[in-house]
N, C-alpha and C positions, 0 to 999 in steps of 0.2 A: 410239220404243217407247211403248206405252200402258200405263196403270196402273189400269185399271178393275177393278171387282170380278170381271168375267168373266175378265180376265187372271189374277187371283189364283186363281180356280177352276181354270184350266188348269194353273197352276203346281202346285197341290196334287195334281191328278190325275196329272200326269207324274212328280212326285216320289215319290208313294206307290205307284203301280201297284196301288192297292186296287180292289176290285170296286165302283166308284162307281155302277154301274148298279142296285145294290140300292136299294130304297126307303129303307133305313136311312141311306144316304149320298147323298140327292139334293141338288141345288144349294142349295135353301132351307136344309137342315140344315147344309150346309158353310158357308154364309154366317153362320148363327147361331153355329157353332163358332168361325169366324174373328173375329167380333165379340167373343165372350167372351175368346178368347186375346189379342186386341188390348187390351182394356180391363183385363184382370187381369194380363197379363204384360208386354206391350211398353210400356204407358203407365207402369208403375212403373219399368221400366228407364230410360226416357227422362227421367222426372221426377227419378230418382235421380242421373243423370249431368248433366242440364241442366235445372234446375228451371224455367227460363223458357220451355221449348220450347212449352208449351201456354198460355202466359200471354196473357190477353185482358182486355178492359175492358167493363163494362156500367154504364150510368147509369140512375138512377130518380129521378123528380121528387119533391121533398119536398112533403108535403101538410100544410097548416096543422093543428096540433093532433095530429098523428100522430107517434109516436116509433118504432114498430116497422116494419122493412122486411126483406123476405125476402131471404136470400142467393140469388144466381142459381142456378137449378135445374141448370145445366150444370157447376157447380163440382165439381171432383174432391174427393171426401171431404167435401163440404159445408164447405170451408175457404176462407179469404180470405188474400191476401197483404197487402193494404192497403185502407183505406177513405178516400176523399177527400171533402171538402165543396167543391162548386163553386158559387160565388155567382152568382146571376143578375144581369145588368146590369153585371158587372165581370169582370176577368180573374183574380179571386182563386181559387186552388185550393190548399187546404191539407190535409195529412193529419190525420185524427182519431186521437186517442190511445185505445187500448183499455184498459179497466180491468176488473178482476175483478167478477163479478156480486155477490159478497158485500160488495164495497166501494162499490158504486154509490150506496148510501144516503148516503155521505159527500160526494158531489159535488152541486153546485148543480143544481136542476131549474128554476131561473128564468132567463130570458133567451130570446133568439130564435135566435141563431146556435149550432149544435151545436159542441161542443168535444171531446167524448169519446163513447165508445160501449161497450157490453158485449154479449156474445152470450147469447141465450136461445133454446135449441133451434136452429132454422134461421133465426133472425131477428137482425138488428142493431138494438139499442135505443139511440136517441140521447140524449145528455145535453148540455144540457137539451133538452126537447121544443120544437121550433120552433113558434111561435105564428102564423107567417105562411108563405106559400109563397115562400121566399127563395132557392131554388136547387135543387140536385140532389145526390144521392150518387153517387160514382163508385166502383164496386167493381173491384178488380184481383184476378184469380184465375186459377188453372189450370183450363181448360175441358176436360171430357171430349170426346174425338172422337166423331163421330156414329156411330150404328149403321150397319153396312154394308147396302146394298140393291142390287138389280139395276138396271142402267142404264135398263131399260125403265120403271122407276117414276119416273124423273127426266126432265127435258127440257133440251136444250142451247139456250142463248141464241144467236140469229143476228143480232140487231140490237136497237136501242132508240131510242125517241123520247119526248120529255118536253114537258109543258105546264107551266103555273105550279103545278099542283096534283098531277099524276099522271105516272108513267112507265109506258110500255107496252113490253114486251119481245116481240119476235117469237121464236118457238120452233120446234123441229123435230119435237116429239112431242106428240100430242094427249093431254092428261091430264084432259079434261073428265069422263071416267067415274069418275075417282078424286078429283078436286079440284073445288071450287066456290067461289063468292064467300064470303069469310069463312074459308076454309081457311088454315092456317098453313104456310108453307114456309121453307126455308133457301136461301141463295145460296152456292154452293160454287165456289171458284176452280178453273178447269180447268188451271192451271199449278202446278208445285211451289212452295210446300209444301202446296197444296190447302187453303188456309185458308178459313174461313167469312167471307165479306164481311159478311153479315147473317144473323140467324136469328130464327125465329118472327115472320115478317111476314105480315100478312093480305092475301089476294087481294081486290081491289076489283072486278075484272071478268076473265072468262076466256072464250076461244074455242078452237077447235081449233088455232089458230096464234099466238095472242097471250095474254099474261098481264099484267094491269095492277095497279099498286100506288100508294099515296100516295107522292109524291116524297120526302117527309121520311123514309120508311122505307128508301130505297135510296141516299141521298147520304151523303157523308162530311163531315168538318168544313169542308172547302173548298167544300161545295155541289156536288161532282162525283159523278155516278152511279158507284158503285163496280163493280157487276156489268157485265161487258162481253161481247162476242161470244166464244163458246167456253167461257164459264162455264156452270154448271148450276143449275137450280132443282129442289130435291128436297123431298118432304114433310118437315116439320120433324122434326129429330132423326135424319135419315137422310142417307147420302151414298153415291154410287156409286163413289167413289175413297177408299181408306183414307187418312186424314189423318195420314200418317206420313212420315218421310224416305224417299226413294226406296229407299235402301239397306236399309230395314227391311221392304219389301213381301215380299221373298223370305224373310226371317226369319219373317214372319207365316205364310207358306205352310208353312214347315217345322214351325212350332208346331202347325198343324192336322194335318200328317202324323203327328206324334207321337201326337196324340189318336186318330187313325184306327188306328194300330198298337196302341194300348192297347185300343181297342174290339174289334179283331179277335183280340187275344190272341196276336199273332205276336211272340214274345219276341226272336227273332233280329233281325227288322227293327226292332223297337222300340228295342233297345239301339243299333243302328247309327244310327237316326234321332235318338236323344237325343245321341249323340256329335257328329253333324253339327250339330245345333241349338246345342249348347254352343259349338262353334267359331264358328258364324255369329253368335251373340249377342255373343261376346267381340269379334270383329272389327267388328261393327256399332257397338258402343259406342265403340270407338276412333275411328271415323269422325266421331262427333258430339260427342266429349268437349270439344273446344275450338271454340267457335263463332267466336271471333275469335282468330287465332293470336298476334297481338301483344298485349301487355298494357301498362298504364300504368307509367311509371317510378315506382319506390318510393324515397322519401327516408328513409333511416334513419341513426341515429347523430348525435351532437352535432356541430354545425358543417356538416352536410351540406346543410341548407337554404341557408346562405349561399354554399356552394361551387356549389350547383346553379344559383342565379340569377347567380353571377359568370360 
C-alpha cells in the first residue's frame, strides 16, 4: 500500500462523496487544507501524547565574536528542547544552561567557552560570547512536518555515486524546469516513518536524470550517504508523503472531510463526519501512546536498592 499525497486525496474523495469536481475543491486546495489540518490538529495531538515524535537535531557553527544564533526555522512554536555545545577537536558535548533574560547581566561575559544562554526573540544568545571558532551549537527541537505537495513536484532517487567532494543521485523525474543550481531541496525517506534525512541542501548540478550535491550535505556522522534508492528529493519545505504515523494518514483524510462538510453546510453529514473523526483520533492516539511497551525498573522505598542488587 502506498501513502503518497495522491492516495490521501483519493481517501478524502471516497470518504466525503463531495462534489470535488467544483473548482472550489480542486486537488491543490485539498492539499492546502490537508496541510493546515495536519499542522494545526494532528501535530498537536502527536506532540501532546508523544513529545519526542518530531524530535530532531540541527547544528550551527560558532563564529568568533558572535553571541546570537537563530533558532531553527522548522522548530514547532519556535521552541527548543535543549541546546548543546559541541567542542571542535574533541568528543566534548555538554548541555548549556538557560537563564532568564533579565538575569543575564549577572553572569560573566568573559571567557571563550559558552556555559549558558538566554532567549531573545527567535535567537539564542550565548554567555559568554565565544572569542574564537571553538565548535558548534547543537539544537534539539520538535520539527514541523513539511507542507504537502504533489508527487510530480518531487523526484525519486534510483541510484547514487560519490566522489571525494560530491554525490550524484540518479532520479526518475525531470525537475530542471522548477529547480536549478543553487535551489534548496529536502531529502525524504520513502519508508515509514517518512523522516527527513536532510533538509535545505543546495543543488550543485542538475540534469533531466541526475541531481548533484556536496557530499558533506548528504552524509551522516559515519560518513555514509543517507538518502538511498526509493527516497525522494523535494523542493525544500515540501513532501509528497505526509510525515505522520501510517495510522494517522486516514485520520488526516477524515479531518479534511469535516472541513469539506463545513464548507458545504451539510449538517447531517458534518455531524456524522465529526463523530467518525472523534473515534478515529481516539483510537489513533492509543496506537502511538507507548513507543516502547516495556519500561525501566523503578527502585522505590528504603532498602530497595540493596535488595535490587542482591
